[in-house]
N, C-alpha and C positions, 0 to 999 in steps of 0.2 A: 267490746273494748279493744283498741288497738294494742299492739304488743311490739316491744323493742328488746332483743337480746343484745346486750352491751357487755364488751370486754374492757377491763381495766388492766393495761399493761404498762410496764416499766422496767428500767433498770434496778437492781436490787437497792434498797434503803432510799428509794426516791420518795416514799410516802404513799405507795399505792393502796395498801390495807387501810392506812389511816384515813385516806379520802373516802373509801368505801364505808367506813364508820360514820364519816361526816355526812355523808349522802343519805345513809339509813337515818340518821339522827334528824337531818333537815327536812325529810320526807315523812317523819312522824312513825318509823317503823321501830326505833329503839328509843328510850327515854334518857339513856346515859351513853356517852361515848366511851367505846373500850380503848385500851390502849395496847400497842404492840409489845412494848417494854414490860408492861403488867401481865400479859398473856391472856387478855379477856376480850378479844376483839371477837366480832360475830362470824367471821369467815374462817379464822386460824383455828380449828376445832380440834386438830391433832395435838396430842399430849407433845410431841417433838417440836410442832410449830410453836407452841407456846413456850417451851423451853429455849429454843434457839431464836425465837424473835423473828422467823422468816416463814414465808408461804412456801410449803411444799407441795401441796395438792390444790388443783383449782376447787373454788366453792361457789355455790350459787345461792344468791339472795335475791328478793324481788321486793320492789316498792313501786308506788303509783305517783305520776306527774300528770295532773290534769285527768285527761282521758286516755292515758297511756301507761300501760304495765310494763315497767322495765324489769327485765330478769338481768341481774348483773352477775357477771363472772369474773371473780377475783382471781387472778393467775400468779404464779410464782415470779419472781424478779430474778433469782439468781440463774445463771446460765446452765447449771448443772440440771436444773429442771424445765429445761426449753421444751421436753416433749410434752409436757402439761399444757404449755402454751399452744404448741401446735395443734392439739386435740380441740382446745377451745375455739381456735381460729375457724374451724370447719362449721361452726354454729353461730357465728356472729352476725348481727345486721349492722353493727357500728362499734367503734372503739374510742376509748379516751387514753391517750398516751401521756403518761406523767413524767415530767422533767424536773429534777431538782433545781431550784434557783441557786444552790450553793455549788454543786459539782457540775451542772450544765449538762450538756449532750454528752453521754458516755458510751462506751463500746455497746453494750446490750440495747441501748436506746436506739441506735443506728441500725442494728441488726433487725429490731422489731418494726422500725418505720420502713425500712425497705421491703420487709415481707408484707406489711399492711398495704403498702402502695402497689406491690406487684399482684396481690389478691384483690385489688381495688375495694378494699373495706373501708367505708367512710370514717374519717379519724377526726377528732378534736383532740388538741394538745393542751394540757394543764400544767403550767408551771408553777410547782408546788414549793412550799418552805420560804415564801417571802418574808416571812417573820424572822428568819434565822439570820445571825450575824454571818456576813460575808456572801449574802445573797445578791444577786445581780439582777439589773433591770433590763435596760436597752440592749447590753451585750449578749445577753441571753436570746433575744429575738434574732440579733444577727447570726448567732451560733445555728438557731433552728433553721433560718433560712439557707445557710451555707452548708450545714451538714445533714439536714433531714429532708426540707422541701422548699424550695424557693417560692411555692404557692401558699406560704404560712402567712395568715393575715393576724395581727393583734386586734382583739375585739374589744380592748379597752386598755386603761392606763393604770399601773400600780403605783401606789405611793406608800411614803413611810417605809420603804423597803429596808430590811434589816432591823427593824424594831419590833416590839411585842404588840403594836398597834397597827399593822399594815391595813391598806385598804385598796379596793380595786373598783375603778369607776368605769363602767361600760361607755363606749362611744355611741353616740347618736347622730342624728340627721344634721345638726349643727356643726359637727366636728368635721370641717372641711378637708383637713389632712386625712382623715380615716376614709372619708367617702372617696377622695380623690385616689388614694392608694388602693382600696378596695376595687374601685372602678377599673384600673389598670391590671389588676391580677384577674378579674373576671373577663375582662375583654380579651386577654390572652388565650381563653379557651372557647370562645363564642363568637364567631364573625357577625352574626346577627345582632347580638349584644353591642359589639364594637361599632356596628353601623348606626345603631340607635343612639350610642353615646356621641357619635360624631355629627348627628343632625340636630344643629342648634334650635331648631324650630319646635322640637318636641323633647325637651330634656327628660331623662330617665327619673321618675320620682324615687325617693327614698324607699317606699315600700316595694317599688320594683326591684331596686337594688338589692333588698333582703331576700326578695323572692328568688332572684337569680343566684345569689350566695348559698341559699338552702339547696337549689337544684344542683348546683356544682359541689356542694360538699357531700350530697347523697351520691354523686358519681365519683366520689373521692378524687375530684380535680383540685378542690382548695381544702385547706386545713386551718380553721379557725383557731386562734392561741387565746387562752385565758390565763390569768395570773391569779394566784391565791395562796391559801393557807389552810390545809386540812386541820391543822391544829386549833386555829383561832376561827375558822370559818370564813375569812375573808374571800370574796371572789366565788364562794361555792354556789350561792345563789344565782349569779350570772351564768355559771357553768350549767346548772340544772336547767335553766331557761334555754340555753343553748342545744342541750341534749333533746329537749322537746321540739324546739324550732327546726333545727338543723339536720338531725339524723333520722333515717328512714324508720317509720313504723308502719304496721300492717295489720289488717283484721285476719288474714289467711282465709283459705278456702277450706272451712271446717267440714264441708260436705264432699270434698275431692278425695281421689285415691289417697291411702294411707301412704306417707312418706315421711321418714324421720331419720337421724343419725344418732349412733350412740357414742357419745364423746367422753364418758367416763363408767367405770364398772367398779363396784365396791362388794363386799361381803357383808352380809347381815348377821345378827347375834347367832342364828342357827346355821351359819356357813352358806346361806343360799346367795347367789349373785342379784345384785341390785344395779339395774341399769339406768343411767341418767340419759335422757333422749330429749334432742331438739326435734320438735314436730314441725315439719314444712307445710304439710298438707293433711286433710283428712282428720279422723277421730279415732283413737283407740279405747275401747271399752273393756272392763273386767270380764273375766269368764269367757273371753272370745279368743278363738285360735288367731294366732298372728305369725306371719312369716317375718324371717329375719336372716341375716347372713346371706349364704349362697342359696342353700335348699333346706334351711331349717324351719321348723314350725312347732309352736307350743301355746299353751293356754296362759293367758295373762291372769295372775292371781290378785294381783293388788296394784293399786296406781297412787301416786302421790303427785301433787301439783306445787309448785313453789309459789307462795302468795304471802306478801308482806312479811318477809324475813323468816319464814319456816316453811316446811313441808306438810301440806295438809292433804289427808286421804280424800280422794274423789273416785267417782265412778268411771271417769273418762279423762282423757287429756288431748287437746285439740290443737289444730295448726296454730303456729306463732307460740306456743306454750313450751316450757322446759318441764318434764316430768320425771319421777322415778317409776321404773316397771320391774315388778317382781315376777317370777315364774318362768323366765325364758332360760332354761339351763343351757349352758354352752355359749351363751351370748359373749361377745367380745369387743372391745374398744374398736370403733371404726365400721361395725356392722351396719348395714343398712336396714332400717325397718320399713317393711312393705316395698314399694316401688322406688327404684334409684332416681334421684333428681337429674334431669338433663343438664342443668347448669352448675352441677357439682364441682367444686375447685379440686385440684389435684390433693391427694392424701398428705404427701410430705412437703413441708413448707421450709423446714430447716434442714441442715446437713445432719447426717446420722451420728450417733456416738463415735468417738475416734479412740476410745481407749477400752481396755478389757482387763478384768482381774480373775483369778481363781478364788472361789469362796471355800474356805476349809473349816468344818465343824470342829470346835475345841475337843469335842468327845466323839470318837469315831463311830459309835453307836447311833450317832444323830444323821448319818449320812442320808438315811431314807426320809427322816423328817425334814431335812434342810431341803431335799429336792421338792418336796410337797408345798413347803413354805414359799420357796422360790417361784415355784410354778403359780402360786397364787398372786404373788407381787407381779408376776409377768402379765397377769390378767389385766392388772391396773396399768401397767406400763410395758406394752409389748416391746418397747426399743431396748429393754435390758437384754433381750435376746438370749435366753438360756442356751448354752452349748454343753451338752453331756457327753463326757470322754468315758465310753463304757470299758475301754481297756484300763484307763488309770484310775477310774471310779472318781473322776473330777467333775465339778460343775463351774463353768465360766459365765459371768454376767458382762455385758457392754456397759459402757459408763461415759457420761459427758466429763466428770471431773470427780476429785478426791472428796468434795462435801457430800456427793451423791454416795460414795462408798460409805461415808460415815452415817448417812442416814439409812441406809440398807442394814448395817450393822445394828444400828440402834433399834430399828424396826424388827428384826429378827429376834432381837432379845427381849424387847417390850412386849410384842404381840404373839410371839410363838415359843419364847422361853428358850432360844437357841443362842448360844454363845459361839461366836465365828471368829476367825481371823481371815486375813487376805494376803494372797502373794503380791509381789511387785505388779504394779499397774504397767501394761505394755500398750503400745500403739495397736489399733487395728488397721491392717494394711489392706491393700487391694492388689490383685494381679491384673495384668492386661496382656493380650496375645502379642507377641513379638514379631508374628509373620502369619502365613496361612497354613493349616494343616487339614489334610483329608483322611478320612478312614471309613472302611466298609465291611461288613461281615454279612455274609449270604446264608439264606435258610437251607438247612441240611447240608452245609458244608463245613467241614473242620477248619478251625477249632471251634466253631459256634454250636453250643449245646442247645440253643433256644429256637423255638420255631417263629422266627422272625428275620426279616432282612431290614437292616438299619445302616445308611450311609449319612455321614455328616461331614460338613465342611465348616471350619471355624477361622475367621478372619478379623482383623483388628478393625474397629468403628471409631469415629470421633470421639474424642474426650468428652466424657458427661453425657453420653449417648445411651448407657446401660446395655442391656442385652436385648436384641432383636431376632425373633425365630422367623425363619422364612422358608417356604416350600420351592423346591426345583423338581418336585415330582407333582403328577396331577391330582387335584384334591379327591377325586374319585377313585384313585389308584387302590385304595383300601378304605375300610370303615373309618369314619372321622374319629370315632372313640379311640382307634389305634394310633392315629396321628396326634391326637390330644395327649396320649399317654407319652409319646415320644417328646412332645413340647414341654410338658409338665416335669419330666424327668431331666430333660437338658437344664432347665431353670434350676432345679434343686441340685443337680450335680455341679453346676458351676459356683455353688456355695463354697466348693473347696478346691482349688486349683492344684497345680504342681507343687506349690510350697504350703498349701493348706490354707491359702486366703481366697476370698470371694473373687471370682473373675468376672470383670465388667468391662464396658466399652467394647463389645465385639457383636459380630453377626454369625449366627449359627443357621446353616441351611441343610435341609433334610434333602439329600441328593439321590439316595436309593430307598426304596420301601418294598416289601414284599410279604406275604402271609399265607397261611393255608387257611382255607375258609372251614366253618364248622362242619365237623364230620361226626357221623353216628354209626353205631353197629346196627346190624339187621334188626335187632329188637328194640331199636330207638333210643338206647342210652348215649349220651354224649361221651365221646372219647377225647379226653384232654391231650393225649399224647399224639392225636393226629390233627389236633385243631389249634391254631393260634389264639392267643389270649392277650389281653393288655398287659399282664404279667410278664410275658415273654419279652415285650417292647420295653417295660420297665426296667427288667433285669439286664437287657443287652445294652440299652442306650448308655448307660455309664461307661462300659467298656469301649464302646465305639468313640465317644465323645473324648474320653482322656487319652486315647490313642491319636486322635487328631490333634488335640491340645499338646501332647507330647512333641508331635512333629512340629507344630507351630512354635513352641515355646513360650515362656511367659516372662514378663518382668514384674518386678514386685515394687509398689509405691507406697509411700509412708503419708500419713496426714501431715499437713503443714497448717500452721496458725499464721495470721497476719497479726503482729504485735505492734502496740504503740506504747513506748515507754518514756516517761518523763523522770529525769533525775537531777538532783541539784549539781551545779557545775563542778564543784569540788569532788564528787564521787564519780564523775564521768570515766576518770582514767582506772578506777577500780571496776567498774561495770563492763567494759569493753573486753577484756580477756575472759571474764566470766560468760559473755554471750558466746565468745569464741568456742569456748570448752563444751556449751551447751548446743553448739551447731546452729546458733542463731546467725542470720545474715542480715545486718541493717543496710537498708537501701536509701534512706535518707536521714539526715541529721540537721538540727537547726537550733539555734540560740533563741531562747525566749526569757529575757531578764537575766536572772540568776540560775536558770535551769537550762538543761540540753533536752530536746525532744528527738527521739529516735523512733523510726518506724522501718519495718521489714519483716522478715519470716523467720519461724522458729518452729522446729519439729513439735507436734503435739506432746510427745513423750517428755519434753524439756520444760513445758509451759509450768507446770506444778513445781519443779525444782528452782526455776527462776524465780517463782514468786515466794518460795520458801527462803532464798538467800537475799532477796531484795531488801527486806528491813535492815540487815546487818550491814550491807553495803552503803546504803543511803541514809543511815540513822533514822530510819522510818518515814523518810521523805519521798521515796520513790513511789511511782504511780504506774501500774501495768494494767494495760487493757490488751485482750487477745480473742479473737474469733477465728474458728475454721475457715481456711481460704481455698486450699486446693491440694492435690496429691502430688508428690514429687518422688522421681526415681530414688529408691532407698539405697543406702550403702550397704557394705558387708556386714555392718553390725546388726543389721536386721535379720533375725533368724525366722526359720519356716515355722510354721505352727502346726502342732500335732494334729492328725485328722481323727474326726470323730464319726466318719460314715464307715461303709463297709471297704472302703479303699479300693477302687477299681484300678488303681496303678498297680496294685499287686493281684495280676490276674488269677493266680492258682489260690491264693488266699481268699479273694472275692468269691470265687466260684464255690469254694467250700462253705463260705458263710451263707451264700445264696441258697444252695441246695439244702443246709441245714436249716434255714428259715422257712422253706417252703415244704418241709417235711421230706426231702428227698424224692420228689416226684417228678424226676426228670429236669428240674429246674425251669419248667414252664409255668410255674405259677405266679 
């Protein structure tokens, strides 16, 4: 049977989970439709999800359409949980982007669509809630074309919009307005099709038009649009038909080399790790050794496969399927199972978290338990990025927003019995080199205590380029393992720059290298004091790199969001000074009836405060949308961040800590 791994994505409250319930009902998986408000939906299984009425973790359910098994991944809509969406994107064959007919295209809708188009994931658009008062019809399609994609094509016409009995009528071969519009859109992407359309002697039949539509949809060139209501079921049958006809499904190569991706890790009742894996090729069997991650290997103890709404124990999981695998100790989100795919998309699709906070246990005796609990949460969401400050005995976590902080607090309470509080949320800044710096330390020459020669140059690189490591020495000048030790340590050390923030957008070049070859005493025992090891290079590199960085200097940049703020005209005067105090800079403003629309930039640290003040300032009528946009040179109010490493900026203290760590063996370990 063919399979299709389908994602459901949307801005929060667009009805994504309700649509998932309706799809399961329409395909016979469930006999009764659950409700988000009642907390009894099939995919929101966490107690917190049921209490809050939002999706926090992605969930997989399966149903069958004809000869196609659809593995549907319901993803969170709230921007604080965008990391869950990112992990789902890496395993999708296609997607349905849900847009509310009442709220229309929203900030998160645009972010999701931009990412889907960049990754070329075939996407259908479903305009939900056409039964709600205030639902829009034609204007929604104009908004989709203008804000999401000009290649959006309505596949039918909604009627009785805004009533309890709406309907959706699919277009057919006799709807000339539809066929003409569809022909124009398809011709934009295909010169051969355009030539066929211009040939009056052989007009393109409707079946051919649908065939080209399917081909271009599967290439993510065109985005068919359906209208309906997850609550009443209007338009859902047409959407199901569109999923089967227009999105790509395949049988997969079950006999090929094993290749899969881990997109979710959970803990079982006994604390064991359970990996959710999308299989791209091959077949995994129980009781077999399986390679995963970089160099790990373990025996698979149990396999589950998603079938018709639940996980069923099976002896194997094959290409095209999504399954759960137990027995892989140390498995992590993002790990490759078996052989990496050649066409794999880049890992990070969205901006990283821009905020952080210190988690404080209410009972000091819980510090150890808190670290263990947060480490388990980090297995499920690596982007919370634990930072442990050994000097202050504090743990920091990265955040996308305040709702995520509330969820972490509630999870620690309900699942681990830990009561915690949080320090003030602060922005996560970055550092960029201000100039070029060079440093070198030679083997057997003071003040270098390590058996290694390392010279490094650091210089600025274009914004957004990240970190690049280059060689100015010959690759064969010393063993590759030693060069790799330098490279890995450079990347690790740049996690904390002159002010404690991650250093990025730079090029680091290895300019000098040298080592002492492995030497032994006459009786054949290895003498560490006479031979260079990777440890020598790992210990020396931070000192050299930070000397070069000190010479180059760095500038600190804070995360900025692009905001879109709609306020009543009579509140405009009260809102402007608040924006000024929050360091927000409006770039454009326009009048829309009785409202003002402002767009501009605001520091990430100020977004939550603006959201808190807005209801009072606008009598509850203000609407704020914001998404991360760029980093901006920070002002004096941005403080440095305490270091959590061995602090190579303090040479004396660093050497003492390194020698103590290696047991006083001359620092060469």
